N, C-alpha and C positions, 0 to 999 in steps of 0.2 A: 656883431658874432653872436654878442647874447644874446639881442630878439629873434634871432635865427634858430640859437639852440630852446629854449623855449617854445617857438611857432613848435618844435619839431617835437618836444617831449608833450607840446600838449596834444598835436597829434597822438602822441603816443598811448598816450594816458585815456582819452575818448576811445581808440584798440583792444586797452586793456578792462575798461568799460567796455566794452560790447561782450567781448570776451565773457567778459565775470556773467552779465546781464545772459545769454549762452548758455551758459552751465547752470546758475538759477535757472531757470526756465527748465529745464532738465535736454535741452539741445546740445546737440557735438559742436563742440569748434572746430572751423572747416581747420585741414593739415596746414598748408602752408598764412595764416592769419598772425601763428605764433613766429613766425618765421621772418611773416616783416612786421611785424611789432620787436623785433628783434632789432633786424637790419637797422629800423629806422629809429631808436635810440642808440646804435654804435654809430650811428650821422648824427645824431645830438651833442652823445659824448664826446666826436669826435670834435666837434664846436666849440666843446665846454672846453677839453685838453688844449685847444689852439688858441683861445683867447686867451687860459692860464699861463702856453709859454709864450705869449706877446705882455707879460707882466703882469698879467690879475691873480696876483696870489690866492684871493680868496677865493678862489673857485677849484682847490684842493679839497678842503671840505667835499663839498660837490664830486669830483674825480673819486674821493679814496667809498665815497657813499655811493655811487658807479657801478666800481670795481665791484661791491660786496651783490650790490640789486642784479645786476647781472648772473653771478651766479650762479645766484637763487633763483632765477630764471632757467640756464641752463640746466638746475638741477630740479626745477619744474620739469621741464620736457623732457629727463631720464627718464623720472617717474613714468611723464605720459606717454613716453617710446617704450615701455616696459607695460605697457597695456595699466598702473598703475596710479589714483589719488596720490597724488605728492600729498603731505602732512601740512596737515593744515595751521602750526606754525610756521610752516617755508610759505608758507601762502602771505600769511596773515605778515610776517616780516618782512616777505619780496612788495606788497603793496606799500607798509605804511613807511619803511626810507622810498618808496619812492615818493609818495605822496612828501615827505619830508625834502626830498632833495631837492623834485622840484617850488617848494613855497623857499625853500633858500637861494634858491635857484633867480626866481621872482624878483626876490627881495634884494639880488644884484643884481638885478639885472634896469630896475624902477631906481635906484638909490645905486647907481656908477662910482660915489665919492665916498659911502660909509665903509666904513672896513677898510681901506688905501694902506697900506704901508704896515699896515699890522706886524706882517710878519718878515 
């Protein structure tokens, strides 16, 4: 389950980088692309939640971080819907937390016995 979540979040990361590169070049992001990015991240989050419900309590940190990351993403979407650019702090927080969450998930995926039973 974690390997599947990591694969989905790898795709989410590639989509995020694609959007950043598009904006960096001065090109608009296609309207459906952020929605697809968000939907894929919800799928990955669901996989992590199911793994946590199966008893992997290490993933609680990922779930908490994902809630914040998703809220920041929705906030950016609201700004975009209004035709405004989101504040850089929101973008940096979204990206930084997403990278950290991905790294933690990768660590837990490839080190299944580390930290088990600590909570």
